[in-house]
N, C-alpha and C positions, 0 to 999 in steps of 0.2 A: 110075339106078334105085337107090333106097334100100330096105332092109328091116331088120327087127330080129329077133333071136333071143331070145325070152323066156327060155328056160332056158339058152341058150348064153352069155348075158351080153355080147352084142356087137351092133353094127350093121354092115351090109355095104353096100358101094357097088359097083355094076356099071356099066361104061360099054359099051353095046352097039356103039359105033363102033369101038373097038379090042379089045373083049372083055376088057378089063382089069378087075380087081376088087381090092378092099381091104377088110380087116376092121379094125374099131376096137373094142378091148375096153373095156367100161364101166369108169369110174373107181371104181365102188363094187361090191364083190363081191355076187353074188346080187341085183342091183338090179332085174331084171325089166324091161328096156326094152320099151315097148309101141308104140303107134301114134304115130309121129313125123311131123314136117312140116318142110319145107325153105323157108327164107326166100329172098327175091329175091337177097340177097347171097351165097347158098350155105350159110349157117349152118344146121346141122341141129339142130332142137329135139327133144329126146327125153325123154318122161316115164319116170322110173324108179319103176315101180309099187311095188316092195317097199322102196324107199329113201325114199319120201315127198318126192321133189324132182324138179326138172326140170334137165337139163343142156343146154348149147348146145355143139355140136361145130363147130369150125372145121376143115373138111376139108383146107384148105391147110396148116395147121400140125399137125393132129392133136391140138390142145389142147381140153380141156373147160373150160367155165365153169359152176360150180354155182349154182343158184338155189333156195334153200330156199322151201318153201311156208309160208303163214301158219299152217296147221294141220299140225303135225308128224305127226299120225296120218292124214293124207290119203293116198290111194292113187291117184296120178295115172295115168289110163288112156290118155288121148289128148291131143295138143297140136294146136291148129289156129291158124294165124296169119292175121291180117287185115291 
C-alpha cells in the first residue's frame, strides 16, 4: 500500500503481510507529492505538485529519476499509468 504526505514531503509504503513500512523523502524540498500510481514493475510514479515535475521511485534501490514537464509552471496533481 502506497500513500503520499502532501505537506510531509514523503511517500510511504506499507506491507500488510508483515506489517513493515518504509518512508521515502522526496528529492525536492517542499515538492508536495500528490496522487501517485504504481507500474507493473513496481516503479512508483509521483507528481510533485509544487516542483512542477514527476519523479519515478524505484523502491528496490530507493533512487528517484526526475522527469521535467514541458511547461515548467505546470502543477501536476495526479499520475495515471496505462
